[in-house]
Structure formats: structure tokens, C-alpha cells
N, C-alpha and C positions, 0 to 999 in steps of 0.2 A: 497293377494296371500297366498295360503296355502302351507305348507311344511309337509312332512312326519316326519321329525326330527327337533326338536327345536335345533338350533345351531346358535351361534354368531360367525361370521367369526373371525378367529385368525389373529393376526397381521402378515403380510407377510414381511419377511426380504428381503434384497437385496442379494440373494445368487445365483450368476450366475452358479455355478456348479450344484445346485439342478435344476435350470431351464433348463440347457443344458441336464442333465440326463432325465428330464421329456420329453423334446422335442424329444430326441433320442428314448425313449420308444414309444412315440406317432407315430413317423415316422416309426418305425419298425412295429407297429401294422397296420398302414395304408398301408404300402408296402405289408405285408402279405395278407391283405384283398384285395388289388388290384389284386394280383396274383390268389387268390381264386376266385374272381369275374370273372376274365378272364377264368379260367378253367371251372367254372360253365356255363358261357355263351357259351363257345366252345362246351361243352357237350350237352347243350340244343339245340344249332344250328344244330349240326350234328346228334344228337340222335342215337348214335352208339351202337352196340351189347354189348360192354364191360360195358357201363354205363346205358343202357336202356333195356337190355335183350330182351324179346319178344315184347317190344314196340319200338324196334329199326327201323329206316328207312332202307329199302333195298338200295343198291347202286343205283339201277334204280330210286327209289323214290328221293334220294338225287340229282341225276343228273337232274331229272325232275324239282325239286325245283329250281336248279340253272338256268335251261333252261327257266323256267317260267318268271323269272325277272333277266336276265343275268347282266344288268348294275348294279343294286343295290347289287345283290349277289356277283358279282366280286369286288364291292367296299368294301363290308363287309370283304371278304377274304383278300383284299389288306390291309385294316385297321388292320386285325389280324396279317398279316405279318409285318406290321409296329410296332405293339406292341411287337411282338417277337424280332424284331431287337433292340428295346429299352431295353428289358430284357437282351438280349445277350450282349449289349454294357455297360449297367449300372449295371447289377447284374449277370454277367456270373457265379459267384460262386453258384448261386441258381439253374441254369439250370442243369437238370439231377438229381435233388434231389426230395424228396417226395413233396416238395413245388411246384416245377415246373418240372415234368417229361419230358423227351425228346419227348414223343409222342405228346406234345402240340406245337412242333416247326414248324409244317407244317400241311397242310390239311391231313385228315386221309385216303386219297385215292391215289393210284398210278394213274398217268394220262398218256395219250398217247400224241403224238406230237400236237394234236389238242386241248389238254386240257380236253379231255373226261375221265371220271373215268373208270379205267379198273379193279382195284381190291382194296379191303380194305387192308390197311397195317396190318400186323399180330398183332402189338401191340394194335390194337383197336378191334380185334376179341375176342369173348369169348373163354377162354382157357379151354380145356378139362382137368379136374383134373387128369385123368389117363395118360395123355401125359406129365404132368409136371414132372421134375426130382425129 
């Protein structure tokens, strides 16, 4: 087996504090990666104007995607809602931060009584820089 660096393992002491500190750092990195992975998947799934610009799906295209395979699409949406419930219950202090903005808490469309998309929520639309305060 080849290695890039010649190194003989150092003796490991029995230091529970160092081990606990390491595991907390690893858990923090994993949790942040999990939230980033969710956000990335959400953005890829919905392909919205805010994240995809001129490659964004129209609302009609997004509705057609859901209509094309409603069972699996609604299962994916339900799984997403389950993940959001987990984040809200386990890491509520991260909701509404740069790590997990509120716009990820629900689907990006307002829906009617039949579950049909009626409008894109404003937080997912491209903002006109001249309209910003």
C-alpha cells in the first residue's frame, strides 16, 4: 500500500475529552453537510428562478412534472416535509439562518384547494435590484 506521507502512527492516549471534542466537530460537519445537501436537492428538484435564472422551470412545467408521476412526486414532497419537520424539531435554532433559510420550509408555490400550483412564492422569484430597499 502506498502513502503520500511517510508517517508512523503516534501512540493514542485514552483521552475521552479529546475524543468527545472530535466527535462533536465531526457531528457538526455532518449536520451542516446534511442541510446543504437538502438545500441543493430542493433547488435541483424545483429548478427555480432564484437559483436557476433563465434555466428555471415555469410554474406550468413544475405542475406538469408533478402531474406526470403524481404518486412518486407527492412522495418526494412528503419526504421533504418530513425532513423539514425533523429540522424544526431537532435544530430549530438553525431555521431562518443562512444555513437553513425559511424559504426551504415548504414547497415554493402557493396552491389552491385542489393542490394545484397558483403562484410562485416571492422568496423564490428573482428580485429586481431596483426594487430592493
